[in-house]
All heavy atoms as an XYZ file, in Angstrom:
606
protein
N      57.943     70.601      2.030
C      58.682     70.562      3.285
C      60.099     70.720      2.947
O      60.593     70.419      1.797
C      58.493     69.368      4.071
C      57.023     69.054      4.519
S      57.025     67.849      5.737
C      57.463     68.582      7.101
N      60.875     71.187      4.010
C      62.394     71.192      3.814
C      62.927     70.165      4.627
O      62.229     69.522      5.549
C      62.763     72.643      4.425
C      62.462     73.796      3.635
C      62.916     75.177      4.205
C      62.444     76.268      3.442
N      62.910     77.569      4.003
N      64.226     69.949      4.410
C      64.882     68.871      5.244
C      66.453     69.240      5.352
O      66.913     69.994      4.545
C      64.831     67.507      4.654
C      65.654     67.298      3.469
C      66.821     66.618      3.592
C      65.116     67.594      2.201
C      67.664     66.455      2.456
C      66.008     67.446      1.065
C      67.261     66.867      1.196
O      67.998     66.671      0.084
N      66.967     68.737      6.327
C      68.325     68.682      6.555
C      68.841     67.374      7.039
O      68.089     66.707      7.856
C      68.857     69.728      7.706
C      68.379     71.168      7.331
C      70.486     69.699      7.955
C      68.777     72.197      8.493
N      69.882     66.837      6.467
C      70.366     65.517      6.956
C      71.720     65.874      7.667
O      72.671     66.382      7.085
C      70.627     64.542      5.840
C      69.227     64.175      5.233
C      71.266     63.402      6.328
C      69.290     63.152      4.054
N      71.698     65.493      8.985
C      72.936     65.698      9.750
C      73.678     64.377      9.912
O      73.075     63.288      9.828
C      72.447     66.200     11.221
C      71.732     67.557     11.291
C      70.454     67.608     11.275
C      72.577     68.630     11.358
C      69.747     68.872     11.284
C      71.864     69.873     11.405
C      70.558     69.974     11.335
N      74.920     64.493     10.298
C      75.639     63.364     10.693
C      75.693     63.330     12.207
O      76.066     64.368     12.945
C      77.184     63.355     10.207
C      77.945     62.196     10.632
C      79.287     62.304     10.140
O      79.795     63.233      9.431
O      80.025     61.244     10.287
N      75.126     62.243     12.904
C      75.038     62.283     14.381
C      76.437     61.924     14.917
O      77.432     61.734     14.209
C      73.954     61.381     14.857
C      74.158     59.904     14.833
O      75.302     59.464     14.425
O      73.267     59.129     15.124
N      76.496     61.821     16.312
C      77.779     61.593     16.915
C      78.383     60.251     16.757
O      79.546     60.029     16.914
C      77.628     61.886     18.449
C      77.067     63.311     18.725
C      75.760     63.392     19.221
C      77.716     64.365     18.387
C      75.301     64.669     19.568
C      77.260     65.652     18.724
C      76.073     65.817     19.174
N      77.575     59.242     16.131
C      78.135     57.940     15.899
C      78.428     57.765     14.350
O      78.630     56.683     13.909
C      77.125     56.874     16.256
O      75.837     56.947     15.628
N      78.150     58.908     13.668
C      78.409     58.864     12.171
C      77.246     58.547     11.328
O      77.397     58.321     10.052
N      75.996     58.350     11.827
C      74.831     57.910     11.247
C      74.232     59.238     10.601
O      74.138     60.256     11.171
C      73.887     57.262     12.121
C      74.339     55.910     12.713
C      74.733     54.966     11.603
O      73.896     54.739     10.724
N      75.808     54.323     11.632
N      73.550     58.996      9.377
C      72.865     60.069      8.783
C      71.521     60.225      9.450
O      70.652     59.233      9.422
C      72.705     59.818      7.259
N      71.117     61.479      9.947
C      69.865     61.630     10.651
C      69.139     62.709      9.850
O      69.523     63.913      9.845
C      70.106     62.191     12.040
C      70.943     61.046     12.786
C      68.777     62.420     12.698
C      70.184     59.809     13.002
N      67.921     62.441      9.284
C      67.235     63.421      8.592
C      66.171     64.154      9.503
O      65.628     63.490     10.421
C      66.345     62.564      7.536
C      66.171     61.263      8.183
C      67.445     61.011      9.043
N      66.043     65.396      9.197
C      65.048     66.217     10.052
C      64.226     66.965      8.922
O      64.764     67.701      8.120
C      65.775     67.270     11.050
C      64.729     68.095     11.591
C      66.641     66.495     11.891
N      63.019     66.711      9.022
C      61.937     67.350      8.026
C      61.210     68.427      8.813
O      60.932     68.206     10.007
C      61.041     66.327      7.503
C      61.556     65.385      6.383
C      62.610     64.525      6.817
C      60.370     64.643      5.903
N      60.978     69.610      8.130
C      60.268     70.610      8.837
C      59.632     71.518      7.812
O      59.779     71.397      6.581
C      61.348     71.440      9.630
C      62.495     72.003      8.861
C      62.580     73.213      8.371
C      63.593     71.025      8.593
C      63.741     73.646      7.760
C      64.692     71.444      7.963
C      64.761     72.826      7.483
N      58.650     72.325      8.298
C      57.824     73.116      7.363
C      58.612     74.241      6.632
O      59.605     74.703      7.038
C      56.760     73.919      8.268
C      56.933     73.165      9.630
C      58.236     72.483      9.670
N      58.109     74.650      5.420
C      58.788     75.558      4.550
C      58.967     76.885      5.406
O      59.849     77.644      4.856
C      57.995     75.706      3.358
C      58.119     74.585      2.341
O      59.045     73.716      2.537
O      57.275     74.441      1.356
N      58.069     77.246      6.119
C      58.181     78.559      6.792
C      59.311     78.780      7.636
O      59.635     79.912      8.089
C      56.814     78.953      7.404
C      56.537     78.128      8.791
C      55.339     78.569      9.482
N      55.113     77.667     10.585
C      54.418     76.559     10.739
N      53.949     76.133      9.671
N      54.317     75.964     11.851
N      59.935     77.653      8.036
C      61.207     77.813      8.871
C      62.430     77.748      7.941
O      62.504     76.879      6.990
C      61.257     76.543      9.793
C      60.008     76.567     10.773
C      62.666     76.614     10.635
C      59.869     75.346     11.641
N      63.372     78.654      8.169
C      64.466     78.739      7.254
C      65.550     77.605      7.662
O      65.577     77.144      8.903
C      65.259     80.035      7.436
C      64.435     81.174      6.852
O      63.683     80.961      5.881
N      64.395     82.353      7.433
N      66.248     77.162      6.825
C      67.277     76.037      7.018
C      68.188     76.540      8.110
O      68.410     75.623      9.062
C      68.062     75.793      5.720
C      67.343     74.874      4.794
N      66.801     75.393      3.577
C      67.118     73.557      4.813
C      66.157     74.467      2.977
N      66.424     73.259      3.535
N      68.768     77.676      8.166
C      69.736     78.126      9.162
C      69.041     78.291     10.469
O      69.776     78.148     11.433
C      70.438     79.410      8.632
C      69.537     80.565      8.325
O      68.360     80.364      7.948
O      70.006     81.699      8.396
N      67.792     78.613     10.497
C      67.065     78.783     11.759
C      66.993     77.237     12.500
O      67.273     77.326     13.719
C      65.742     79.241     11.680
C      65.685     80.721     11.240
C      64.290     81.264     10.927
O      63.320     80.381     10.464
O      64.084     82.454     10.968
N      66.718     76.315     11.731
C      66.562     75.022     12.217
C      67.956     74.516     12.614
O      68.107     73.873     13.728
C      65.976     74.020     11.357
C      65.756     72.566     11.935
C      64.549     72.563     12.863
C      65.946     71.549     11.030
N      68.970     74.728     11.769
C      70.271     74.407     12.089
C      70.794     74.891     13.474
O      71.521     74.160     14.197
C      71.297     74.919     10.960
C      72.720     74.732     11.174
C      73.074     73.345     11.197
N      74.390     72.954     11.520
C      74.753     72.460     12.712
N      73.844     72.206     13.647
N      75.999     72.239     12.924
N      70.441     76.044     13.739
C      70.856     76.750     15.168
C      70.370     75.827     16.163
O      70.945     75.948     17.333
C      70.456     78.136     15.217
C      71.144     78.981     14.272
C      70.602     80.432     14.294
O      69.768     80.716     15.152
O      71.001     81.261     13.481
N      69.281     75.186     16.033
C      68.623     74.456     17.149
C      69.193     72.946     17.431
O      68.866     72.284     18.460
C      67.112     74.333     16.936
C      66.468     75.665     16.816
C      66.664     76.544     18.060
O      66.550     76.208     19.244
N      67.111     77.863     17.691
N      69.943     72.568     16.490
C      70.442     71.169     16.411
C      71.900     71.003     16.934
O      72.706     71.749     16.612
C      70.390     70.513     15.057
C      68.948     70.599     14.387
S      67.699     69.775     15.434
C      68.157     68.071     15.250
N      72.022     69.950     17.807
C      73.423     69.794     18.416
C      74.427     69.198     17.476
O      75.696     69.183     17.856
C      73.095     68.844     19.583
C      71.928     68.055     19.129
C      71.074     68.941     18.233
N      74.012     68.588     16.391
C      74.943     67.828     15.532
C      75.917     68.849     14.791
O      75.490     69.984     14.406
C      74.119     67.112     14.479
C      73.223     66.067     15.052
C      71.923     66.053     14.714
C      73.733     65.110     15.990
C      70.999     65.166     15.358
C      72.809     64.274     16.621
C      71.551     64.270     16.212
O      70.608     63.347     16.889
N      77.112     68.552     14.735
C      78.103     69.372     14.131
C      78.161     69.412     12.600
O      78.359     70.462     11.942
C      79.526     68.923     14.530
N      77.666     68.365     11.965
C      78.005     68.210     10.498
C      76.578     68.159      9.730
O      75.807     67.422     10.060
C      78.818     66.943     10.151
O      80.007     67.093     10.804
C      79.082     66.982      8.621
N      76.445     69.055      8.822
C      75.359     69.030      7.874
C      75.795     68.270      6.542
O      76.771     68.615      5.939
C      74.862     70.484      7.436
C      73.790     70.340      6.314
C      74.309     71.196      8.617
N      75.073     67.178      6.255
C      75.512     66.364      5.081
C      74.864     66.906      3.793
O      75.486     66.983      2.746
C      75.165     64.892      5.331
C      75.787     64.187      6.494
C      75.276     62.895      6.671
C      77.405     64.202      6.255
N      73.602     67.330      4.003
C      72.902     67.811      2.774
C      71.548     68.546      3.306
O      71.172     68.431      4.463
C      72.468     66.708      1.872
O      71.719     65.704      2.487
N      70.941     69.292      2.431
C      69.806     69.998      2.750
C      69.065     70.430      1.477
O      69.614     70.529      0.395
C      70.120     71.288      3.446
N      67.706     70.607      1.524
C      66.991     70.957      0.470
C      65.452     70.905      0.732
O      65.060     71.192      1.842
N      64.719     70.457     -0.261
C      63.291     70.245     -0.140
C      62.893     68.914     -0.463
O      63.528     68.241     -1.221
C      62.597     71.246     -1.164
C      62.844     72.713     -0.883
C      64.123     73.167     -1.395
C      62.049     73.437     -0.139
C      64.468     74.521     -1.084
C      62.390     74.808      0.109
C      63.447     75.304     -0.468
O      63.873     76.641     -0.116
N      61.815     68.460      0.241
C      61.326     67.091      0.085
C      59.843     66.994     -0.107
O      59.168     67.727      0.448
C      61.784     66.111      1.298
C      61.174     66.699      2.525
C      61.437     64.714      1.058
N      59.444     66.124     -1.057
C      58.079     65.918     -1.428
C      57.777     64.461     -1.317
O      58.720     63.609     -1.651
C      57.689     66.322     -2.827
C      57.740     67.899     -2.983
O      57.638     68.521     -2.043
N      58.319     68.238     -4.101
N      56.763     64.051     -0.956
C      56.379     62.671     -0.839
C      55.291     62.369     -1.932
O      54.209     63.138     -1.990
C      55.744     62.222      0.462
C      55.467     60.681      0.652
N      54.356     60.146      0.404
C      56.323     59.780      0.920
C      54.356     58.881      0.539
N      55.623     58.621      0.876
N      55.499     61.425     -2.784
C      54.460     61.073     -3.815
C      54.136     59.601     -3.482
O      54.628     58.984     -2.584
C      55.230     61.061     -5.217
O      56.292     60.055     -5.236
C      55.854     62.381     -5.478
N      53.157     59.178     -4.403
C      52.726     57.700     -4.117
C      53.914     56.750     -4.321
O      53.954     55.689     -3.670
N      55.038     57.085     -4.931
C      56.132     56.219     -5.175
C      57.287     56.496     -4.211
O      58.255     55.792     -4.281
N      57.110     57.430     -3.238
C      58.215     57.691     -2.317
C      58.553     59.095     -2.163
O      57.863     59.983     -2.529
N      59.767     59.298     -1.649
C      60.184     60.656     -1.533
C      61.027     61.173     -2.647
O      61.808     60.426     -3.280
C      61.134     60.723     -0.265
C      60.337     60.523      1.048
C      60.375     59.273      1.551
C      59.638     61.544      1.647
C      59.632     58.939      2.805
C      58.853     61.354      2.815
C      58.935     60.002      3.379
N      60.992     62.484     -2.892
C      61.745     63.157     -3.906
C      62.451     64.391     -3.264
O      61.790     65.219     -2.667
C      60.867     63.666     -5.074
C      60.179     62.457     -5.755
C      61.654     64.399     -6.038
C      59.250     62.947     -6.910
N      63.736     64.358     -3.353
C      64.557     65.458     -2.694
C      65.139     66.290     -3.833
O      65.596     65.847     -4.857
C      65.685     64.880     -1.867
S      65.040     63.936     -0.513
N      65.224     67.611     -3.606
C      65.713     68.563     -4.650
C      66.066     69.849     -3.947
O      65.755     70.114     -2.793
C      64.659     68.789     -5.694
C      63.339     69.260     -5.154
N      63.084     70.697     -5.054
C      62.225     68.676     -4.612
C      61.843     70.856     -4.567
N      61.460     69.743     -4.307
N      66.798     70.695     -4.668
C      67.170     72.027     -4.262
C      68.397     72.167     -3.473
O      69.125     71.109     -3.290
N      68.401     73.223     -2.585
C      69.562     73.472     -1.806
C      69.260     74.477     -0.809
O      68.256     75.047     -0.716
C      70.779     73.994     -2.678
C      70.487     75.406     -3.276
C      71.588     75.996     -4.126
O      72.736     75.578     -3.897
O      71.192     76.714     -5.005
N      70.156     74.561      0.287
C      70.200     75.577      1.203
C      71.424     76.534      0.968
O      72.489     76.021      1.369
C      70.083     75.070      2.587
O      70.333     76.184      3.575
N      71.190     77.752      0.447
C      72.403     78.553      0.345
C      73.003     79.034      1.632
O      74.249     79.091      1.755
C      71.956     79.821     -0.622
C      71.730     79.304     -2.041
C      71.220     80.520     -2.968
C      70.981     80.078     -4.279
N      70.520     81.171     -5.170
N      72.091     79.176      2.577
C      72.500     79.637      3.865
C      73.412     78.508      4.542
O      74.353     78.971      5.287
C      71.294     79.887      4.835
N      73.136     77.371      4.321
C      73.985     76.277      4.894
C      75.171     75.794      3.935
O      75.997     74.998      4.387
C      73.168     75.037      5.348
C      72.095     75.225      6.368
C      71.348     73.998      6.533
C      72.677     75.839      7.639
N      75.045     76.283      2.698
C      76.022     75.819      1.685
C      75.900     74.348      1.421
O      76.881     73.570      1.252
N      74.600     73.838      1.497
C      74.445     72.403      1.250
C      73.247     72.305      0.300
O      72.383     73.029      0.124
C      74.098     71.652      2.668
N      73.317     71.124     -0.491
C      72.295     70.728     -1.548
C      71.923     69.336     -1.238
O      72.456     68.489     -0.677
C      72.858     70.954     -2.780
N      70.707     69.068     -2.010
C      70.148     67.706     -1.937
C      71.219     66.835     -2.691
O      71.958     67.166     -3.619
C      68.907     67.695     -2.825
N      71.202     65.591     -2.230
C      72.127     64.531     -2.742
C      71.162     63.409     -3.212
O      70.050     63.253     -2.828
C      73.010     63.910     -1.539
O      73.615     62.717     -1.905
N      71.809     62.648     -4.194
C      70.945     61.555     -4.779
C      70.540     60.521     -3.845
O      69.658     59.671     -3.991
C      71.734     60.853     -6.001
C      71.991     61.871     -7.028
C      73.023     60.306     -5.463
N      71.290     60.409     -2.685
C      71.089     59.340     -1.663
C      70.008     59.919     -0.612
O      69.596     59.150      0.273
C      72.291     58.982     -0.984
O      72.961     59.977     -0.364
C      73.285     58.277     -1.894
N      69.670     61.139     -0.576
C      68.815     61.655      0.456
C      67.428     60.987      0.581
O      67.011     60.734      1.776
C      68.583     63.212      0.349
C      69.865     63.949      0.526
O      70.928     63.404      1.003
O      69.915     65.182      0.306
N      66.709     60.714     -0.466
C      65.478     60.095     -0.450
C      65.545     58.831      0.255
O      64.675     58.461      1.006
C      64.803     60.057     -1.797
N      66.643     57.933     -0.049
C      66.702     56.715      0.561
C      66.963     56.762      2.070
O      66.436     56.037      2.914
C      67.815     55.855      0.016
N      67.731     57.818      2.542
C      68.048     58.053      3.861
C      66.707     58.402      4.728
O      66.412     57.877      5.786
C      69.044     59.158      4.129
C      69.150     59.648      5.551
C      70.319     58.755      3.552
N      65.861     59.303      4.116
C      64.661     59.612      4.660
C      63.738     58.488      4.697
O      62.948     58.114      5.693
C      63.984     60.786      3.926
C      64.924     61.976      4.175
C      62.542     61.128      4.388
C      64.522     63.238      3.263
N      63.601     57.686      3.673
C      62.753     56.456      3.578
C      63.079     55.496      4.630
O      62.160     54.930      5.427
C      62.832     55.872      2.176
C      61.958     54.666      1.995
C      60.436     54.981      1.856
O      60.132     56.081      1.226
O      59.473     54.326      2.243
N      64.432     55.214      4.832
C      64.844     54.331      5.943
C      64.411     54.841      7.190
O      64.022     53.844      8.071
C      66.428     54.165      5.804
C      66.871     53.037      4.876
C      68.272     52.619      5.029
N      69.228     53.783      5.181
C      69.736     54.369      4.136
N      69.405     53.904      2.938
N      70.569     55.376      4.221
N      64.591     55.990      7.439
C      64.204     56.611      8.860
C      62.685     56.395      9.141
O      62.461     56.040     10.265
C      64.539     58.250      8.747
C      64.138     58.840      9.984
N      65.017     58.775     11.185
C      63.082     59.508     10.450
C      64.384     59.371     12.120
N      63.294     59.911     11.720
N      61.847     56.470      8.070
C      60.486     56.217      8.316
C      60.176     54.789      8.428
O      59.186     54.421      9.048
C      59.564     56.915      7.245
C      59.326     58.302      7.458
C      60.114     59.198      6.758
C      58.316     58.704      8.340
C      59.993     60.637      7.020
C      58.147     60.167      8.436
C      58.913     60.973      7.797
N      60.928     53.932      7.850
C      60.725     52.537      7.959
C      61.159     51.842      9.295
O      60.636     50.836      9.649
C      61.359     51.791      6.800
C      60.646     52.020      5.532
C      61.328     51.326      4.313
O      62.476     50.903      4.438
N      60.669     51.366      3.147
N      62.038     52.520      9.978
C      62.576     51.902     11.221
C      61.462     51.938     12.260
O      60.769     52.834     12.390
C      63.700     52.876     11.802
C      65.088     52.739     10.909
C      66.075     53.608     11.398
O      65.842     54.396     12.305
N      67.308     53.451     10.800
N      61.459     50.722     13.031
C      60.522     50.629     14.019
C      59.067     50.138     13.440
O      58.148     50.045     14.294
N      58.987     49.901     12.198
C      57.666     49.390     11.715
C      57.656     47.854     11.430
O      56.680     47.339     11.070
C      57.266     50.183     10.382
O      58.316     49.890      9.425
C      57.134     51.643     10.596
N      58.814     47.332     11.673
C      58.967     45.776     11.410
C      58.342     45.028     12.611
O      58.352     45.412     13.672
C      60.405     45.415     11.230
C      61.043     46.071     10.098
O      60.252     46.346      9.080
O      62.265     46.242     10.047
């Protein structure tokens, strides 16, 4: 899967995961958020998420903190 992490209007990191067949820049056009923090590819293993790669179209790459941002997003609301 691909992902983009946006900064929302309150400054929070918001991950959006989407299928590989959609280009990063195509999804970017659909989102109201102004700032792209990072983008790339994400895989889920038994041990968690692994983020890698980049989006040349957006000029953004995976960050070492992206997997944790995505993990937190999935954990919200499960408590």
